[in-house]
C-alpha positions as CSV (number, residue, x, y, z in Angstrom):
1,M,106.9,121.5,63.6
2,A,103.4,122.3,64.9
3,N,102.0,119.8,67.4
4,Q,99.6,117.4,65.8
5,S,95.9,117.4,66.4
6,S,94.4,114.3,68.1
7,D,90.8,113.1,68.7
8,V,91.4,113.0,72.4
9,L,94.3,114.7,74.4
10,I,94.9,113.2,77.9
11,I,96.7,115.1,80.5
12,G,98.5,112.9,82.9
13,G,100.5,109.6,82.4
14,G,99.7,107.7,85.4
15,V,97.6,104.4,85.6
16,I,94.3,106.4,84.8
17,G,95.7,108.3,81.9
18,L,97.2,105.3,80.3
19,S,94.2,103.0,80.8
20,L,92.1,105.7,79.2
21,A,94.6,106.1,76.3
22,H,94.6,102.4,75.7
23,Q,90.9,102.0,75.8
24,L,90.2,105.0,73.5
25,A,92.9,103.7,71.0
26,L,91.1,100.4,70.9
27,E,88.0,102.3,69.9
28,K,90.1,103.7,67.0
29,R,90.4,107.1,68.3
30,S,93.8,109.0,67.8
31,V,95.2,109.8,71.3
32,T,98.0,112.1,72.6
33,L,99.0,111.7,76.2
34,L,100.9,114.5,77.8
35,E,102.9,113.8,81.0
36,R,104.7,116.7,83.0
37,G,107.5,114.2,84.1
38,Q,108.0,110.5,83.2
39,I,105.3,108.0,82.4
40,G,103.9,106.4,85.6
41,Q,106.5,107.8,88.0
42,E,104.1,109.4,90.5
43,A,101.3,107.8,92.6
44,S,100.7,104.9,90.1
45,T,104.1,103.2,91.0
46,A,104.4,104.5,94.5
47,G,101.6,102.5,96.0
48,A,101.7,98.7,97.1
49,G,99.4,97.5,94.3
50,I,96.4,96.5,96.6
51,L,92.9,96.0,95.1
52,S,90.7,96.1,98.0
53,P,87.4,97.8,98.1
54,Q,86.0,95.6,101.0
55,A,89.0,96.5,103.1
56,E,89.0,100.2,102.2
57,M,85.3,101.1,102.2
58,D,83.4,101.7,105.4
59,Q,79.9,101.5,103.9
60,M,78.0,100.8,100.9
61,S,78.0,103.9,98.6
62,P,78.2,104.8,94.9
63,L,82.1,104.7,95.4
64,T,81.9,101.3,96.9
65,D,79.8,100.0,93.9
66,L,82.3,101.6,91.5
67,C,85.3,100.0,93.3
68,V,83.8,96.5,93.4
69,A,82.7,96.8,89.8
70,S,86.3,97.6,88.7
71,R,87.7,94.8,90.8
72,D,85.6,92.4,88.9
73,L,87.1,93.7,85.7
74,Y,90.6,93.4,86.9
75,S,91.5,89.8,85.8
76,N,90.6,90.5,82.1
77,F,92.2,94.1,82.3
78,V,95.5,92.6,83.4
79,Q,95.3,89.7,80.9
80,E,95.0,92.3,78.1
81,F,98.2,94.1,79.1
82,I,100.1,90.7,79.6
83,S,99.1,89.5,76.2
84,R,100.2,92.7,74.5
85,S,103.4,93.4,76.4
86,G,104.6,89.9,77.3
87,I,105.2,91.2,80.8
88,D,104.2,88.9,83.9
89,I,102.2,91.5,86.0
90,E,101.9,89.3,89.2
91,F,98.2,89.6,89.5
92,S,97.2,87.6,92.5
93,K,93.7,87.1,93.8
94,S,94.8,85.6,96.9
95,G,92.3,87.2,99.3
96,L,93.0,89.8,102.1
97,L,93.0,89.2,105.8
98,Y,91.9,92.2,108.0
99,V,92.8,91.7,111.7
100,A,91.7,93.4,115.0
101,L,94.1,93.6,117.9
102,S,91.7,95.4,120.5
103,E,88.1,95.3,121.5
104,E,87.4,98.7,119.6
105,E,89.0,97.3,116.4
106,Q,86.9,94.1,116.8
107,A,83.7,96.3,117.1
108,E,84.7,98.0,113.8
109,L,85.4,94.7,112.0
110,E,81.9,93.4,113.2
111,K,80.3,96.6,111.6
112,R,82.1,96.0,108.4
113,Y,81.1,92.3,108.4
114,Q,77.4,93.1,109.0
115,W,77.1,95.6,106.0
116,Q,78.9,93.6,103.7
117,I,76.9,90.4,104.5
118,R,73.7,92.5,103.9
119,T,74.9,93.6,100.5
120,G,76.0,90.2,99.5
121,L,79.8,90.7,99.4
122,A,82.0,87.7,100.0
123,V,83.4,87.9,103.6
124,Q,84.3,85.4,106.2
125,R,84.4,86.1,110.0
126,L,87.3,84.3,111.7
127,T,88.6,83.8,115.4
128,G,92.2,84.7,116.1
129,Q,93.1,81.1,116.1
130,E,91.6,80.6,112.7
131,A,93.4,83.7,111.3
132,R,96.8,82.2,112.7
133,R,96.0,79.1,110.6
134,I,95.9,81.3,107.5
135,E,98.9,83.3,108.5
136,R,101.0,81.4,111.0
137,D,103.2,84.3,112.1
138,L,100.3,86.7,113.2
139,S,100.8,88.1,116.7
140,P,98.9,86.1,119.5
141,E,97.4,89.5,120.2
142,V,95.1,89.2,117.1
143,R,91.6,88.6,118.5
144,T,89.6,88.2,115.5
145,A,89.8,88.9,111.6
146,L,87.8,89.2,108.4
147,F,88.9,87.4,105.3
148,F,87.8,88.8,102.0
149,P,88.4,86.0,99.4
150,E,87.9,88.4,96.3
151,E,90.5,90.9,97.2
152,A,93.7,90.9,95.1
153,Y,97.0,92.7,94.5
154,V,99.1,93.5,91.5
155,D,102.7,94.6,90.8
156,N,101.9,98.2,89.9
157,V,105.3,98.9,88.6
158,K,105.1,95.9,86.1
159,L,101.5,96.9,85.2
160,L,102.6,100.5,84.3
161,E,105.5,99.1,82.2
162,A,103.0,96.8,80.3
163,M,100.5,99.6,79.8
164,T,103.1,101.9,78.3
165,I,104.2,99.2,75.8
166,A,100.5,98.4,74.9
167,C,99.8,102.2,74.4
168,G,102.8,102.3,72.1
169,L,101.7,99.4,70.0
170,L,98.3,101.1,69.6
171,K,100.1,104.2,68.3
172,V,99.2,106.4,71.3
173,R,101.5,109.3,71.2
174,L,103.2,109.6,74.7
175,V,104.9,113.0,75.3
176,T,106.9,113.3,78.4
177,G,108.3,116.4,80.0
178,C,105.2,118.3,78.8
179,Q,103.5,120.4,81.4
180,A,99.9,121.4,80.6
181,I,99.4,125.0,81.5
182,S,95.7,125.6,80.4
183,V,92.9,124.2,78.4
184,K,91.7,126.6,75.7
185,S,88.2,127.0,74.4
186,Q,86.2,129.0,72.1
187,G,82.7,129.7,72.9
188,Q,81.8,126.6,74.9
189,R,83.9,124.1,73.1
190,V,87.5,122.9,73.8
191,T,90.2,123.9,71.0
192,G,93.3,122.7,72.6
193,V,95.8,122.5,75.4
194,D,98.6,125.1,75.9
195,T,101.8,123.6,77.4
196,N,105.5,124.4,77.8
197,L,106.0,122.7,74.6
198,G,103.5,124.8,72.7
199,M,99.8,124.3,71.8
200,W,98.2,121.0,71.2
201,P,95.1,121.1,69.1
202,T,92.2,118.9,70.2
203,E,88.3,119.0,70.6
204,R,88.5,116.6,73.6
205,A,90.8,117.1,76.7
206,I,90.8,114.8,79.7
207,I,92.4,115.9,82.9
208,A,93.8,112.9,84.5
209,A,96.9,114.6,86.2
210,G,96.3,113.1,89.7
211,S,97.6,115.4,92.5
212,W,98.5,118.0,89.8
213,S,95.0,118.3,88.2
214,N,94.4,121.6,90.0
215,M,97.4,123.3,88.5
216,I,95.9,123.3,85.0
217,D,93.8,126.5,84.1
218,V,90.4,125.4,82.9
219,P,87.6,127.6,81.3
220,L,85.2,126.7,84.2
221,P,83.6,129.1,86.8
222,Y,84.9,126.9,89.5
223,K,87.8,124.8,90.7
224,V,87.8,120.9,91.2
225,P,89.2,120.7,94.7
226,I,92.0,118.2,94.5
227,K,94.9,118.1,96.9
228,P,97.9,115.7,97.3
229,A,98.0,113.2,100.3
230,R,101.4,112.0,101.0
231,G,101.7,108.2,101.5
232,Q,105.1,106.8,102.8
233,L,106.0,103.1,102.2
234,I,108.8,100.7,103.5
235,A,110.1,97.5,101.7
236,V,111.8,94.9,103.8
237,N,113.4,91.5,102.7
238,C,111.5,88.6,104.0
239,P,113.3,85.3,104.7
240,A,111.4,82.3,103.2
241,L,107.7,82.9,102.3
242,L,106.5,84.2,105.5
243,L,103.5,85.9,104.1
244,K,100.7,84.5,102.0
245,H,98.2,87.4,101.9
246,V,97.8,91.1,102.0
247,T,97.1,91.8,105.7
248,Y,95.3,94.8,107.1
249,S,95.1,96.2,110.5
250,A,93.7,99.6,111.8
251,N,97.3,100.9,111.7
252,G,98.4,100.0,108.2
253,Y,99.0,97.1,105.9
254,V,101.5,94.4,104.9
255,V,101.8,93.2,101.2
256,P,103.8,90.2,100.1
257,R,105.7,90.3,96.8
258,R,107.0,87.3,94.7
259,D,110.5,88.5,94.9
260,G,110.8,88.1,98.5
261,R,110.1,91.7,99.5
262,V,107.3,92.6,101.8
263,F,105.9,96.3,101.5
264,L,104.7,98.0,104.7
265,G,102.4,101.0,104.5
266,S,101.1,103.6,104.8
267,T,100.6,107.0,105.9
268,V,98.1,109.7,104.9
269,E,99.6,113.2,105.4
270,W,98.6,116.7,104.2
271,V,101.9,118.3,103.7
272,G,101.4,119.6,100.2
273,Y,103.8,118.6,97.4
274,D,106.5,117.3,99.8
275,K,107.5,113.8,98.9
276,N,110.1,113.4,101.7
277,V,110.1,110.2,103.8
278,T,110.2,111.1,107.5
279,L,111.2,109.3,110.8
280,E,107.9,110.0,112.1
281,G,106.2,108.3,109.1
282,L,108.4,105.3,109.1
283,H,108.1,104.9,112.9
284,R,104.1,104.8,112.5
285,I,104.5,102.2,109.7
286,I,106.8,100.0,111.5
287,S,105.0,100.1,114.9
288,G,101.8,99.2,112.9
289,A,103.5,96.3,111.1
290,L,105.3,94.8,114.3
291,A,102.0,94.8,116.2
292,V,100.6,92.4,113.6
293,F,103.7,90.5,112.7
294,P,106.2,90.7,115.6
295,R,108.7,88.4,113.8
296,M,109.3,91.2,111.3
297,K,111.5,93.0,113.7
298,S,114.6,91.1,112.5
299,F,113.9,91.5,108.7
300,A,116.4,93.4,106.7
301,F,115.4,96.9,105.5
302,S,115.4,97.3,101.7
303,S,114.0,100.7,100.8
304,C,111.4,103.4,101.6
305,W,109.9,106.1,99.5
306,A,106.7,108.2,99.4
307,G,104.1,109.1,96.7
308,L,101.4,111.8,96.4
309,R,97.7,110.5,96.0
310,P,95.0,112.9,94.5
311,Y,92.3,113.5,97.2
312,C,89.2,115.3,96.4
313,E,87.6,117.4,99.2
314,D,84.5,115.1,99.4
315,G,86.5,112.0,99.3
316,A,85.1,110.8,95.9
317,P,86.8,110.9,92.4
318,V,85.9,113.4,89.9
319,L,84.8,111.6,86.6
320,G,82.8,112.8,83.7
321,P,82.0,115.8,81.3
322,T,81.9,119.5,82.2
323,E,79.7,122.3,80.9
324,I,82.5,123.0,78.3
325,E,82.0,120.7,75.4
326,G,85.0,118.3,75.2
327,L,86.5,119.0,78.7
328,F,86.4,116.0,80.9
329,F,87.8,114.9,84.3
330,A,89.2,111.7,85.5
331,T,91.1,112.4,88.7
332,G,90.8,112.4,92.5
333,H,91.0,108.7,92.9
334,F,92.9,109.0,96.2
335,R,94.0,105.5,97.4
336,N,92.1,103.7,94.7
337,G,93.6,105.0,91.4
338,L,95.0,101.5,90.6
339,L,91.9,99.7,91.6
340,L,89.5,102.0,89.6
341,A,91.6,102.2,86.4
342,P,89.6,99.6,84.6
343,I,86.2,101.0,85.2
344,T,87.4,104.6,84.8
345,A,88.7,103.7,81.3
346,K,85.6,101.7,80.3
347,L,83.0,104.3,81.5
348,M,84.9,107.4,80.3
349,T,85.5,105.8,76.9
350,D,81.8,104.9,76.6
351,L,81.0,108.5,77.5
352,I,83.4,109.9,74.8
353,V,82.5,107.3,72.1
354,I,78.7,107.2,72.7
355,G,78.3,110.6,74.1
356,K,76.0,109.7,77.0
357,P,77.2,109.6,80.6
358,P,76.9,106.0,82.1
359,K,74.7,105.7,85.2
360,L,77.6,104.6,87.4
361,L,79.3,107.9,86.8
362,E,76.4,110.1,88.0
363,S,77.6,110.6,91.6
364,F,81.1,111.6,90.4
365,S,80.3,114.5,88.1
366,P,82.6,117.7,88.2
367,A,79.5,119.7,88.3
368,R,78.9,119.0,91.9
369,F,81.4,121.6,92.6
370,K,79.4,124.3,90.8
371,P,78.8,127.3,93.1
372,N,75.1,127.5,93.9
């Protein structure tokens, strides 16, 4: 049987592809989503679920604006998937603590505090003592900290599960084990996507394939420069509820989970498509975590894993239309794919439904990679 035509064809079944599929289906568009492996099994479920633009961003920029706008949508975004799927996604707006252990780190945090106060973001400056009141097991070496009351985290594995159910209920066609090879066009218009399972006709194709976005042939005179950045993580079992907040330091982060585990992360490594966990990576993560929470040295190891995050060479995501009518990109979100899912889905759906690129997308156009 020939593959059916859809209004929109999405390549990539991670958090970006699923949120786009869901939003477009709500707008009564027929959507087919093609995933080379299994739904949500790459970067989307490999991360720790942190939603933290203020802890991640070093300055005010169009990307910071986008991240903050997306964080503001998160509560409703999650609620939508909870009500459709019945799954408790464990969205927690508990705030985030960013600690400094040295004079240099203290100076960096002060810089962050100053630009965020100037731009009107919610942030509090704490002494080491005040920080230890919030998290009693922090190291006595912690000199100062910033507290970001608006930052949050989510159980990303449960979120992906809920999104998959919600897409199914809206009749999104989810096709797994389907590797997109090339986007086909006639003249300057998309006609379909060629895959290992044959041709899928469509007039609109969105490349949302994360670290694999570069592997799909597109009828453009340039490549969008995406490469994988490996991130390793560790889960340990935490006796009693030691930890109340996501805690950052210059050397990593620690994230509590309701089931009693604590996630420790993470590395950024340029090793191609290698998802191995290494002793060097684990050592780096463990040293960073123990410097902040020395008590963790006696915690039982639970598991470790690695994922590949899609990094674009200029550090910003690639979002929007191309010169080929009907070809769009929604990729390169790097460490912020989970955070940016709500705003990506909203703006890209507006673009496809209304046909006019929203202002917030201007800085992220694929056309920035056009050769001069």
